C-alpha positions in Angstrom: -72.7 -18.2 -181.9 -71.1 -14.9 -182.7 -71.7 -11.7 -180.7 -71.9 -8.5 -182.5 -73.1 -5.0 -181.8 -76.6 -4.8 -182.9 -77.7 -1.6 -181.3 -76.7 1.0 -178.8 -78.7 2.4 -175.9 -78.3 5.9 -174.6 -78.7 6.5 -170.9 -78.2 9.3 -168.4 -75.1 8.7 -166.3 -74.1 10.2 -163.0 -73.4 13.9 -163.3 -76.0 14.4 -166.0 -73.8 13.2 -168.9 -75.4 11.2 -171.7 -73.5 8.0 -172.3 -74.0 5.3 -174.9 -74.0 1.7 -173.9 -73.5 -1.0 -176.5 -75.7 -4.0 -176.0 -74.3 -7.3 -177.2 -76.9 -9.7 -178.7 -76.3 -13.2 -180.0 -76.2 -13.5 -183.7 -78.0 -16.8 -184.5 -76.2 -18.7 -187.2 -77.5 -22.0 -188.4 -75.1 -24.7 -189.5 -77.1 -26.1 -192.5 -74.9 -29.2 -192.8 -75.4 -30.1 -189.1 -79.2 -29.6 -189.4 -79.3 -31.9 -192.5 -77.2 -34.6 -190.8 -79.3 -34.4 -187.5 -82.5 -34.5 -189.5 -81.4 -37.6 -191.5 -80.3 -39.3 -188.2 -83.7 -38.6 -186.6 -85.6 -39.9 -189.7 -83.4 -43.0 -189.8 -84.0 -43.6 -186.0 -87.7 -43.2 -186.4 -87.7 -45.7 -189.3 -85.7 -48.2 -187.2 -88.0 -47.8 -184.2 -91.1 -48.4 -186.3 -89.7 -51.3 -188.3 -88.3 -53.1 -185.3 -91.4 -52.7 -183.0 -94.5 -52.6 -185.2 -95.3 -56.3 -184.8 -94.8 -56.3 -181.0 -96.8 -53.0 -180.7 -99.7 -54.4 -182.8 -99.9 -57.6 -180.8 -99.4 -56.0 -177.4 -101.2 -52.6 -177.8 -103.3 -53.2 -180.9 -101.6 -50.2 -182.5 -98.6 -50.8 -184.7 -97.5 -47.1 -184.3 -97.5 -47.3 -180.4 -93.7 -47.1 -180.0 -93.2 -44.7 -182.9 -95.7 -42.3 -181.4 -93.9 -42.4 -178.1 -90.6 -41.8 -179.9 -92.0 -38.9 -181.7 -93.5 -37.5 -178.5 -90.0 -37.6 -176.8 -88.5 -36.2 -180.0 -90.8 -33.1 -179.7 -89.9 -32.7 -176.0 -86.2 -32.9 -177.0 -86.6 -30.3 -179.8 -88.4 -27.9 -177.4 -85.7 -28.3 -174.8 -83.0 -27.7 -177.5 -84.7 -24.5 -178.6 -84.9 -23.3 -175.0 -81.3 -24.0 -174.3 -80.2 -22.4 -177.6 -82.1 -19.2 -176.7 -80.3 -18.8 -173.4 -78.1 -15.7 -173.1 -75.3 -17.5 -171.3 -74.3 -21.1 -172.1 -75.3 -23.6 -169.5 -71.8 -24.9 -169.0 -70.7 -21.5 -167.7 -72.9 -21.8 -164.6 -70.8 -23.7 -162.0 -73.8 -24.3 -159.7 -75.7 -26.0 -162.5 -72.7 -28.1 -163.6 -71.9 -29.2 -160.0 -75.6 -30.0 -159.4 -75.7 -32.1 -162.6 -72.6 -34.1 -161.7 -73.7 -34.7 -158.1 -77.2 -35.8 -159.1 -75.7 -38.1 -161.8 -73.4 -39.7 -159.2 -76.3 -40.1 -156.7 -78.5 -41.7 -159.4 -75.7 -44.0 -160.6 -75.2 -45.1 -157.0 -78.9 -45.5 -156.2 -79.4 -48.2 -158.8 -77.3 -50.6 -156.6 -79.9 -50.2 -153.8 -83.2 -50.4 -155.7 -85.0 -53.4 -157.1 -85.0 -54.9 -160.6 -86.8 -53.0 -163.3 -87.0 -54.4 -166.8 -84.9 -57.4 -165.7 -82.0 -55.0 -164.9 -80.7 -52.9 -162.0 -79.9 -50.0 -164.3 -83.2 -48.3 -163.9 -84.9 -46.1 -161.4 -88.7 -45.7 -161.2 -89.8 -42.1 -160.6 -93.5 -41.0 -160.7 -94.4 -43.9 -163.0 -91.5 -43.5 -165.3 -88.5 -45.7 -165.6 -85.3 -43.7 -165.9 -81.7 -44.7 -166.6 -79.3 -42.6 -164.6 -76.5 -43.3 -167.1 -78.4 -41.3 -169.6 -78.4 -38.2 -167.3 -74.7 -39.0 -166.6 -73.9 -38.4 -170.3 -75.3 -34.9 -170.1 -73.5 -34.2 -166.8 -70.2 -35.3 -168.3 -70.7 -33.0 -171.3 -71.6 -30.1 -169.0 -68.7 -30.7 -166.7 -66.0 -31.2 -169.3 -67.3 -28.1 -171.2 -67.2 -26.0 -168.0 -63.8 -27.3 -167.0 -62.1 -27.1 -170.4 -63.5 -23.6 -171.0 -61.7 -22.2 -168.0 -58.4 -20.6 -168.8 -56.8 -22.1 -165.8 -57.2 -25.6 -167.1 -54.0 -27.0 -168.6 -54.8 -30.2 -170.6 -51.2 -30.7 -171.6 -50.2 -31.6 -168.1 -51.2 -35.2 -167.6 -51.5 -34.9 -163.8 -53.8 -31.9 -164.1 -55.8 -33.6 -166.8 -56.3 -36.7 -164.7 -57.4 -34.6 -161.7 -59.9 -32.8 -164.0 -61.3 -36.2 -165.2 -61.9 -37.6 -161.7 -65.7 -37.0 -161.7 -65.8 -38.6 -165.2 -64.0 -41.7 -164.0 -66.3 -42.0 -161.0 -69.4 -42.0 -163.2 -67.8 -44.4 -165.7 -66.8 -46.9 -162.9 -70.4 -46.7 -161.5 -71.8 -47.4 -165.0 -69.5 -50.3 -165.6 -70.3 -51.8 -162.2 -74.1 -51.7 -162.8 -75.4 -55.3 -162.7 
């Protein structure tokens, strides 16, 4: 993302003077190599999902495309969310309330799996409104948001090992909880 002056807006300031205010707008630049690589990975993943599940899907659901269709549905949801996040004026990692909420919810979810019953022969899942969710997947997003926020602040000194370890405490808590999952 690059910011540049795309247009100016004139307004009447206090005292009757006309002032000009420059409005900064995101200049959307697409990294073509990244788009090609992501597209190839998506296609490869869809092929792997279909080739590894078509027989099971045919025998269980009488539709060899059952798991592929579900994967494509979640792919579309992910692409829509990506477009929404990319169109935001301020990056998500700059919002400390959002970052704190994500980290706290991830830790609560990772702790909750120890107190809930088995789902899919494992204790790593939480059932919410008919869906089975893995809190460790949300923890990945929380870690990325947290580290992006913490490392983007100018007060963060990553060259001092003590300050870096203190910065990584929430990350270590989540990783320990993931490793302890039965």
